C-alpha positions, 0 to 999 in steps of 0.5 A: 815761290809758288802760284797757288790755286785759289779756292774758286777753282774746282776744276781745271779747264785747258784754257785757264777758265773755270766755271763756278756757280754759273760764272766764269773765273780766270787766272791772268798771265803772271810773271814773278822775278827777283831784282836786287831790291826784292820781288816783282809780280807783273800781272797782265790785266789789259782792258781793266780800270784801276778800280776793277782790281783789288790787292790784298795780303793774307799771311805770306800770300799776295791776292790779286782779284777783280773782274773784267766786264764783258761789254761785247756779248749781245744778241746776234753775236756768234764768236768765231774765236774767243781768246779774251777772258771776261768775268771774275779773276783771282791770282794768288802768289805765295811769297817766300820768307825774306820779303816784307809784304808790309812795304808792298807797292803797286802800280797799274799802267798800260794794262799791266799791274806791277807789284813790288815786294821789297826784301826784308831788312837784314837783321844783324846779330844782337851785340853782346857784352862780356862779363866785367872780369873779361873786360881787361883782355879787350883793352890794348896789349900790356906793352902799350900802357906806360913806357915801352921799356917797362913792358920789355923788362916785365917780359924779360924778367917775368914780372 
């Protein structure tokens, strides 16, 4: 499991913000954990609407992108503390083998995006058939056919 740096990020800034082409890009806080049913990716996206978030699958990667619009900044505003990230974000999670990205489910509620990636169904080994010459040995032992006394006699006298 690995959180992959996106192609959007060209330099690492201490506060998880990146600037590319004059725009600030950021990486949301993300938790990834296993359950008995699969993986859960929980992304903190407070202040966003569902339509501001896009989820895509690319190979074995889960891509979560979107934009938090900055409705605060205006003329005459000077920030004393600014900890909320605005602008475009992208989170790329590499999903390890054993999970079925085709059955992924997502739910956005109370500022958190929850993405559930179920475990891939376990494949049973392919059954095989023995050649017909081996088939008799798969049946009941000889003593079970016919009368038990006959089997005992065959054993004792070597027939």
